[in-house]
C-alpha positions as CSV (number, residue, x, y, z in Angstrom):
1,M,1.3,-18.4,5.6
2,K,0.2,-15.0,4.4
3,I,-3.3,-13.8,5.3
4,K,-5.6,-13.7,2.3
5,I,-7.4,-10.4,2.2
6,G,-10.0,-8.9,0.0
7,C,-10.8,-5.1,-0.4
8,V,-14.3,-3.7,-0.9
9,G,-14.4,-0.2,-2.4
10,L,-11.6,1.1,-4.6
11,G,-11.8,4.8,-4.2
12,T,-9.2,7.2,-3.1
13,I,-8.6,5.9,0.4
14,A,-8.2,2.4,-0.8
15,C,-5.9,3.2,-3.8
16,C,-3.9,5.9,-2.0
17,V,-3.5,4.3,1.5
18,H,-4.9,0.8,2.0
19,L,-3.8,-1.1,-1.1
20,P,-0.2,0.3,-1.2
21,Q,0.3,-0.6,2.5
22,I,-1.2,-4.1,1.9
23,K,1.3,-4.6,-0.9
24,E,4.1,-3.4,1.2
25,C,3.1,-5.7,4.1
26,G,4.8,-9.0,4.0
27,D,1.9,-10.6,6.0
28,F,-0.9,-10.0,3.5
29,E,-1.8,-11.5,0.1
30,L,-4.3,-9.3,-1.7
31,T,-6.5,-12.1,-3.2
32,A,-9.7,-10.3,-4.2
33,I,-11.1,-6.8,-4.8
34,C,-14.6,-5.4,-5.3
35,D,-16.1,-2.2,-6.7
36,I,-19.3,-1.4,-8.6
37,D,-17.2,0.7,-11.1
38,K,-16.1,-1.9,-13.6
39,E,-13.4,0.3,-15.3
40,R,-11.9,1.0,-11.9
41,L,-12.1,-2.6,-11.0
42,A,-10.2,-3.6,-14.1
43,S,-7.6,-1.0,-13.7
44,V,-6.9,-1.7,-10.0
45,G,-7.0,-5.4,-10.7
46,D,-4.4,-5.2,-13.5
47,E,-2.2,-2.9,-11.2
48,Y,-2.1,-5.4,-8.4
49,G,-2.2,-8.6,-10.5
50,I,-5.6,-9.8,-9.3
51,D,-7.0,-12.9,-11.0
52,P,-9.9,-11.7,-13.3
53,S,-12.1,-14.2,-11.6
54,R,-11.6,-12.6,-8.2
55,R,-12.6,-9.1,-9.3
56,Y,-16.2,-8.7,-8.0
57,T,-18.9,-6.0,-8.5
58,D,-21.0,-7.7,-5.7
59,Y,-19.4,-7.7,-2.2
60,H,-21.5,-10.8,-1.2
61,E,-19.5,-12.8,-3.6
62,L,-16.1,-11.6,-2.2
63,I,-17.2,-12.3,1.5
64,A,-18.4,-15.8,0.3
65,C,-14.9,-16.7,-0.8
66,K,-13.8,-19.4,1.7
67,D,-10.2,-18.6,1.4
68,I,-10.6,-14.9,2.2
69,E,-9.6,-14.5,5.9
70,A,-9.9,-10.7,6.1
71,V,-12.0,-8.0,4.5
72,D,-10.9,-4.4,4.2
73,I,-13.9,-2.1,3.8
74,C,-13.2,1.2,2.1
75,T,-16.7,2.1,0.8
76,P,-18.8,5.3,1.3
77,N,-20.1,5.4,4.8
78,D,-23.7,4.2,4.0
79,C,-22.3,0.8,3.0
80,H,-20.1,0.2,6.1
81,F,-22.8,-1.4,8.2
82,E,-24.2,-4.0,6.0
83,I,-20.8,-5.1,4.6
84,A,-19.1,-5.3,8.0
85,M,-22.0,-7.2,9.5
86,E,-21.9,-9.7,6.8
87,A,-18.1,-10.1,7.0
88,A,-18.3,-10.5,10.8
89,Q,-21.1,-13.1,10.6
90,A,-19.0,-15.0,8.0
91,G,-16.1,-15.1,10.5
92,K,-13.8,-12.7,8.6
93,A,-11.3,-10.3,10.2
94,I,-12.5,-6.7,9.5
95,S,-10.7,-3.6,8.7
96,L,-13.3,-0.7,8.5
97,E,-13.0,2.8,7.4
98,K,-14.4,5.5,9.7
99,P,-16.8,6.7,10.8
100,V,-17.9,3.1,11.4
101,T,-21.7,3.7,10.5
102,L,-24.2,6.5,9.8
103,N,-25.3,6.6,13.5
104,A,-24.8,5.2,17.0
105,E,-27.7,2.8,16.8
106,E,-26.0,1.0,13.8
107,A,-22.7,1.2,15.5
108,K,-24.0,-0.5,18.6
109,L,-25.5,-3.3,16.7
110,L,-22.3,-3.7,14.6
111,A,-20.1,-3.7,17.7
112,D,-22.3,-6.3,19.4
113,T,-22.2,-8.5,16.3
114,V,-18.4,-8.2,15.9
115,I,-17.7,-8.9,19.6
116,K,-20.1,-12.0,19.6
117,A,-18.4,-13.3,16.3
118,G,-15.0,-12.9,18.1
119,V,-13.4,-11.7,14.8
120,A,-10.2,-9.6,14.7
121,N,-11.2,-6.0,13.9
122,M,-9.6,-2.6,13.3
123,I,-11.3,0.8,12.7
124,C,-9.2,2.9,10.4
125,F,-8.4,6.1,12.5
126,S,-5.3,6.5,10.4
127,Y,-3.8,9.4,12.3
128,R,-3.0,7.0,15.2
129,Y,-0.2,5.9,12.8
130,K,1.5,9.3,12.6
131,A,4.7,8.8,14.6
132,A,4.4,12.2,16.1
133,A,0.9,11.4,17.4
134,R,2.2,8.1,18.9
135,Y,5.2,9.8,20.5
136,A,2.9,12.5,21.9
137,R,0.8,9.8,23.5
138,A,3.9,8.2,25.1
139,L,5.1,11.5,26.5
140,V,1.7,12.2,28.1
141,R,1.6,8.7,29.5
142,K,5.1,9.3,31.0
143,G,3.7,12.5,32.7
144,E,6.1,14.8,30.8
145,I,3.6,17.6,30.8
146,G,1.8,16.8,33.9
147,N,-2.0,16.9,34.2
148,I,-3.6,18.1,31.0
149,H,-5.8,21.1,31.4
150,H,-6.5,22.3,27.8
151,V,-6.5,20.7,24.3
152,D,-7.0,22.6,21.0
153,F,-7.5,20.7,17.8
154,Q,-7.6,22.0,14.3
155,Y,-8.2,20.0,11.1
156,F,-8.4,22.1,7.9
157,Q,-8.9,21.2,4.3
158,G,-9.8,23.5,1.4
159,W,-11.2,21.2,-1.3
160,G,-14.8,22.0,-0.4
161,L,-14.6,25.7,-1.3
162,E,-17.1,26.8,-3.9
163,Q,-14.4,27.9,-6.5
164,E,-13.1,24.4,-6.4
165,R,-16.2,23.3,-8.2
166,V,-16.4,19.9,-6.5
167,P,-19.8,18.3,-7.5
168,L,-22.3,16.7,-5.2
169,V,-20.3,13.6,-4.3
170,W,-21.4,11.3,-1.6
171,R,-19.6,13.2,1.1
172,F,-22.2,16.1,0.6
173,Q,-25.1,13.8,1.1
174,K,-26.4,13.1,4.6
175,S,-28.1,9.8,3.5
176,R,-24.7,8.5,2.4
177,S,-22.3,10.1,4.8
178,G,-24.2,10.7,7.9
179,S,-22.6,14.1,8.4
180,G,-20.2,16.3,6.6
181,A,-16.9,17.8,7.9
182,L,-17.8,16.4,11.3
183,G,-17.7,12.7,10.3
184,D,-15.2,13.1,7.6
185,L,-12.6,15.1,9.5
186,G,-14.0,15.6,13.0
187,S,-14.1,11.9,13.7
188,H,-10.4,11.9,13.3
189,G,-10.1,14.7,15.8
190,L,-12.3,13.1,18.4
191,D,-10.2,9.9,18.2
192,L,-6.8,11.5,18.1
193,V,-7.4,13.6,21.1
194,R,-8.9,10.6,23.0
195,F,-5.9,8.5,21.8
196,V,-3.3,10.9,23.1
197,T,-4.9,12.0,26.3
198,G,-6.3,8.6,27.3
199,K,-9.4,10.4,28.5
200,E,-13.1,10.1,27.6
201,Y,-15.7,12.8,26.6
202,K,-18.4,13.8,29.1
203,S,-20.3,16.5,27.3
204,V,-20.2,18.5,24.0
205,V,-21.6,21.6,22.5
206,S,-21.2,22.5,18.8
207,L,-21.9,24.8,15.9
208,G,-22.0,23.4,12.3
209,K,-23.1,25.1,9.1
210,T,-23.5,24.5,5.4
211,I,-21.9,27.4,3.4
212,V,-22.0,26.0,-0.2
213,K,-25.6,25.0,-0.3
214,E,-25.8,23.7,-3.8
215,R,-23.4,21.7,-5.9
216,E,-23.5,20.3,-9.5
217,L,-25.1,16.9,-9.9
218,M,-22.9,14.0,-10.8
219,D,-25.1,13.0,-13.8
220,G,-23.5,15.6,-16.2
221,S,-26.8,17.3,-16.7
222,G,-25.5,20.7,-15.2
223,N,-28.4,20.7,-12.8
224,M,-27.7,21.6,-9.1
225,G,-28.5,19.5,-6.1
226,S,-28.8,20.5,-2.4
227,V,-26.0,20.0,0.1
228,D,-27.5,18.8,3.5
229,V,-24.3,18.3,5.6
230,D,-21.9,20.6,7.5
231,D,-19.1,22.4,5.6
232,Y,-17.6,23.3,8.9
233,C,-18.1,22.1,12.5
234,N,-16.8,23.8,15.6
235,Y,-17.3,22.1,19.0
236,M,-16.2,22.1,22.5
237,A,-15.9,19.1,24.8
238,E,-15.6,18.6,28.5
239,M,-13.4,15.5,29.2
240,E,-12.5,13.4,32.1
241,E,-10.3,15.1,34.8
242,D,-11.7,18.6,33.9
243,I,-9.9,18.8,30.5
244,A,-11.4,21.4,28.2
245,A,-11.1,20.5,24.4
246,N,-11.7,22.8,21.6
247,F,-12.2,21.6,18.0
248,L,-12.2,23.6,14.7
249,I,-13.1,21.4,11.7
250,T,-13.6,22.6,8.1
251,R,-13.4,21.6,4.4
252,L,-13.4,25.3,3.5
253,A,-9.9,26.5,4.7
254,Y,-8.4,28.4,1.8
255,G,-4.9,27.2,0.9
256,R,-5.0,24.2,3.2
257,G,-4.5,20.5,2.0
258,N,-4.7,18.2,5.0
259,Y,-3.6,20.4,7.8
260,Q,-3.8,19.3,11.5
261,R,-2.6,21.0,14.7
262,M,-3.2,19.7,18.2
263,E,-2.0,21.6,21.2
264,L,-1.9,20.0,24.6
265,Y,-1.4,22.2,27.7
266,G,-0.6,20.6,31.1
267,S,0.6,21.6,34.5
268,K,4.3,20.9,33.7
269,G,4.5,21.6,30.0
270,A,3.0,21.5,26.5
271,I,3.0,19.5,23.4
272,V,2.2,20.7,19.8
273,Y,1.5,18.0,17.2
274,K,1.5,19.3,13.5
275,L,0.6,17.6,10.2
276,D,1.0,19.1,6.8
277,E,2.6,22.4,7.8
278,V,5.4,20.9,5.8
279,P,3.3,19.1,3.2
280,G,2.7,15.5,4.3
281,V,5.1,15.7,7.3
282,D,4.1,15.1,10.9
283,E,6.0,17.0,13.5
284,L,6.1,17.4,17.2
285,E,7.2,20.3,19.6
286,I,7.4,20.2,23.3
287,C,7.9,22.9,25.9
288,I,9.2,22.0,29.4
289,R,11.0,24.2,31.8
290,D,14.7,23.6,31.3
291,E,17.5,23.7,34.0
292,S,17.8,27.5,33.6
293,G,14.0,27.9,34.2
294,E,13.3,28.9,30.6
295,K,10.2,27.7,28.8
296,I,11.0,27.4,25.1
297,Y,9.2,25.2,22.5
298,K,11.6,22.9,20.8
299,S,11.2,20.5,17.9
300,V,11.8,16.9,18.9
301,S,13.0,14.0,16.8
302,I,10.7,11.0,16.8
303,P,12.3,7.6,17.7
304,E,12.0,5.0,15.1
305,E,9.9,2.7,17.4
306,Y,6.9,4.9,16.9
307,K,6.7,4.5,13.2
308,K,4.1,1.9,11.9
309,T,1.7,1.6,9.1
310,Q,-2.0,1.1,9.5
311,M,-2.2,-2.1,7.4
312,Q,0.7,-3.7,9.0
313,D,-1.0,-3.1,12.4
314,F,-4.1,-4.9,11.0
315,A,-2.0,-7.8,10.0
316,D,-0.5,-7.9,13.5
317,I,-4.0,-7.9,15.0
318,V,-5.0,-10.8,12.9
319,N,-1.8,-12.6,13.9
320,K,-2.5,-11.8,17.6
321,K,0.7,-9.7,18.0
322,S,-0.6,-6.1,18.0
323,D,0.9,-3.4,20.2
324,G,-2.6,-2.6,21.4
325,L,-2.7,1.0,20.1
326,A,-5.1,0.2,17.2
327,A,-8.7,1.4,17.3
328,G,-11.2,-1.4,17.6
329,I,-14.8,-1.7,17.2
330,A,-15.5,-0.4,20.7
331,D,-13.6,2.8,19.9
332,G,-15.6,3.1,16.7
333,L,-18.8,2.9,18.7
334,I,-17.5,5.6,21.2
335,N,-16.6,7.8,18.3
336,Q,-19.9,7.6,16.6
337,T,-21.8,8.1,19.9
338,V,-20.0,11.4,20.4
339,I,-20.6,12.4,16.8
340,D,-24.4,11.8,17.3
341,K,-24.3,13.9,20.4
342,I,-22.5,16.8,18.6
343,I,-25.2,16.7,15.9
344,Q,-27.8,16.8,18.7
345,S,-26.2,19.9,20.2
346,Q,-26.1,21.6,16.8
347,E,-29.9,21.0,16.4
348,K,-30.8,21.9,20.0
349,K,-28.1,24.7,20.5
350,V,-27.3,23.3,24.0
351,W,-24.7,21.3,25.8
352,I,-25.4,17.5,25.5
353,E,-24.2,15.0,28.2
354,L,-22.8,11.7,27.0
């Protein structure tokens, strides 16, 4: 029997990632969809063959459907908490976009509710599903580069540059997003470094700034509105076992699409993970002393076993056959807690302990 799933929020992340993967996954049946935009609801509904009676503008109605076993939540950040809480209390499995909530207080309450309800859950830290990242994790676990001393992580996008003329969408409003580049991109960096190294954060210090301070309102009036979130966020973290981690995060990187680079330096070698150096491609390099004593960075091929899609993993979680590498609600809480501490560091201009 296929798992009947409903999707709430039909924006870019749903239409470009979640829904295509749900369609490809043989374990899911997309049964219902929800969005406040009626035109988008109709368009997506037609594309995926959703019964018109199962196309909702109110998420309460979708969650109330008795046959829906899982809810995929792809809304803006300010809606995550209330939708996920209701879905968990209704006994539905939950797939939730990151960051989990607007702050750690909400995240803790949500985590407690999800755990008490005992529902299957996944937080969509999607870069855990890049095969290069999974293989890097395996190499670290095998001790291929020894004890890790340093991690350097970059995540660069360019769509927020002033000349791109992006209006005041929800990602630029703190009341709706919680933070800017930090929560949007930096949350991925925090999770990916933790995922690959297996180590936790101990303290953080950060600098974040708003460069484009006004953007055109979405109402077509031509008037400008204030941006109150960070365009870039640089932070350092002390991790367990004396690992020093540096993060450079921005939505103002000229010429960059979705560029990531993570360098891990250990006592016996180094690993470099790259995404989007070749558009859309994830790659891995490793440097280990060879038999001749040389230290040369070499590209490595990634075994097929490390390739898996996010929504297939969600299906496996619901079916109790996951490989254990997915992020769950506990990971989401840890991530949001670190984000809150980074924001505190920016405000106080000091190191903050976790």
